C-alpha distance (Angstrom), angle and dihedral (degrees) to the residues before:
residue distance angle dihedral
M1 . . .
E2 3.77 . .
L3 3.79 113.7 .
Q4 3.78 111.8 -127.4
F5 3.78 125.9 -171.5
E6 3.76 125.3 -167.3
G7 3.79 133.6 -157.0
D8 3.78 113.5 -52.8
D9 3.82 93.5 14.8
L10 3.80 91.4 57.8
K11 3.79 92.4 44.9
S12 3.82 92.0 49.1
V13 3.81 94.8 50.0
L14 3.80 93.2 45.4
N15 3.81 91.1 48.5
R16 3.81 91.4 51.4
L17 3.80 91.7 48.5
R18 3.80 92.1 47.6
R19 3.80 90.1 49.0
A20 3.80 90.1 51.9
Q21 3.80 90.3 47.2
G22 3.80 90.6 53.5
Q23 3.79 91.9 46.6
I24 3.80 92.0 50.2
S25 3.81 89.9 49.7
G26 3.79 86.8 51.3
V27 3.79 91.5 51.6
I28 3.80 91.2 51.2
K29 3.79 91.3 49.7
M30 3.81 91.6 47.1
I31 3.81 91.3 52.3
E32 3.81 91.6 47.2
E33 3.81 89.4 51.5
G34 3.79 93.0 48.2
R35 3.81 94.0 -118.8
D36 3.80 124.8 178.1
C37 3.81 114.6 -68.1
E38 3.81 93.3 -128.9
D39 3.81 91.7 54.2
V40 3.81 91.4 48.8
V41 3.81 92.8 49.2
T42 3.82 91.5 47.2
Q43 3.81 91.0 52.5
L44 3.80 91.4 44.8
A45 3.82 90.7 51.9
A46 3.81 90.0 51.7
A47 3.81 90.3 52.0
S48 3.79 90.4 49.1
R49 3.81 91.8 51.5
A50 3.81 91.3 49.2
L51 3.81 90.6 51.7
D52 3.81 91.3 46.9
R53 3.79 91.8 51.9
A54 3.79 92.1 48.3
G55 3.80 90.0 47.9
F56 3.78 93.2 50.4
A57 3.82 90.6 48.6
I58 3.81 89.7 51.4
I59 3.80 92.0 48.5
A60 3.81 92.1 46.8
T61 3.79 90.0 53.1
G62 3.80 90.4 46.6
L63 3.79 91.8 50.6
Q64 3.77 91.4 49.2
Q65 3.80 91.5 50.5
C66 3.82 92.6 45.9
L67 3.79 91.0 51.6
T68 3.80 89.9 49.0
D69 3.81 89.9 50.7
V70 3.83 90.6 51.1
D71 3.79 91.4 48.9
Q72 3.79 89.1 52.0
G73 3.80 92.2 46.5
R74 3.83 94.8 -116.5
R75 3.79 105.4 131.8
D76 3.82 99.6 134.0
G77 3.80 90.8 -127.4
E78 3.79 93.4 -51.6
T79 3.79 115.4 136.1
T80 3.77 120.4 -131.0
A81 3.81 89.5 -112.0
Q82 3.81 91.4 52.6
M83 3.78 91.8 48.7
K84 3.81 90.9 47.9
A85 3.80 91.7 50.5
R86 3.81 91.9 48.2
L87 3.80 93.1 48.9
E88 3.80 92.1 45.2
K89 3.80 89.7 52.9
L90 3.81 90.2 50.9
F91 3.78 92.3 49.0
L92 3.81 93.4 47.8
S93 3.80 91.1 49.9
L94 3.82 86.9 73.0
A95 3.79 96.3 43.0
């Protein structure tokens, strides 16, 4: 299944990923500069949250598209149980 984003969904995911990218760059710079541990950890936690939110948005879109494919009978030979197991594994990878 090819993941497809539209309009605001695409913009939201890209913004979250760009935010995380900027925060990770900030963490690297802070470490290189020998900044305070608490500041580094705070920035790292913010980057982690941004990645989590982007990941959950991607999974939500994937679930929606998978359910649409099932409703339309386009499962490429995959059983419902197989699809459920695959999607559950994806979801748990972010937990």
